[in-house]
C-alpha positions in Angstrom: 10.2 23.4 -13.0 12.9 20.8 -12.8 12.6 17.9 -15.2 12.7 15.4 -12.3 9.6 17.1 -10.8 7.8 16.6 -14.1 8.8 12.9 -14.3 7.8 12.4 -10.7 4.4 13.9 -11.3 3.8 11.8 -14.4 4.9 8.6 -12.6 2.6 9.4 -9.6 -0.4 10.3 -11.8 0.1 7.1 -13.8 0.2 5.1 -10.6 -3.0 6.7 -9.4 -4.6 5.9 -12.8 -3.6 2.3 -12.5 -5.0 2.1 -9.0 -8.3 3.7 -10.1 -8.5 1.4 -13.1 -7.8 -1.6 -10.9 -10.6 -0.5 -8.4 -13.0 0.2 -11.2 -12.6 -3.0 -13.1 -12.4 -5.1 -10.0 -10.6 -7.7 -12.1 -13.9 -8.8 -13.6 -13.4 -11.9 -15.6 -9.7 -12.4 -14.6 -8.2 -15.3 -13.0 -6.6 -15.2 -9.6 -3.2 -15.6 -11.2 -3.8 -12.6 -13.5 -5.1 -10.5 -10.6 -1.8 -11.3 -8.7 0.2 -10.2 -11.8 -1.7 -7.0 -12.0 -1.2 -6.3 -8.3 2.5 -6.9 -8.6 2.8 -4.6 -11.6 1.0 -1.8 -9.7 3.3 -2.3 -6.7 6.4 -2.1 -8.9 5.1 1.0 -10.5 4.5 2.6 -7.1 8.0 1.8 -5.9 9.6 3.2 -9.1 7.5 6.4 -8.7 8.8 6.8 -5.2 12.3 6.2 -6.4 11.9 8.9 -9.0 10.6 11.2 -6.3 13.7 10.4 -4.2 15.9 11.2 -7.2 14.2 14.5 -7.5 14.9 15.3 -3.9 18.5 14.3 -4.3 18.8 16.6 -7.4 17.5 19.5 -5.4 20.3 18.9 -2.8 23.0 18.2 -5.4 22.1 19.7 -8.7 23.9 18.4 -11.8 25.0 15.1 -10.3 25.2 12.9 -13.5 25.0 9.6 -11.6 21.8 10.7 -9.8 20.3 11.8 -13.1 21.1 8.5 -14.8 19.5 6.7 -11.9 16.4 8.7 -12.3 16.2 7.9 -16.0 16.7 4.2 -15.2 13.8 4.3 -12.7 11.7 6.0 -15.4 12.7 3.1 -17.8 11.6 0.7 -15.1 8.2 2.2 -15.0 7.9 2.0 -18.8 9.0 -1.7 -18.8 
């Protein structure tokens, strides 16, 4: 399996975990401001996960493209940050 597929799966699973955690906790005891911060973080994670997926698709079309690989790693770094 291609490395970008592994990264995409991990990013997607982490996103689902964040959504499930958010739904389970229901922001109990958090302020409205912190709930908004959490929502923004989950949305950013989702967009980065989709971008990693897009990079994986691009690498299937054009394997070995260094710029696309670097972009994928930068999106992974965006998820971590």
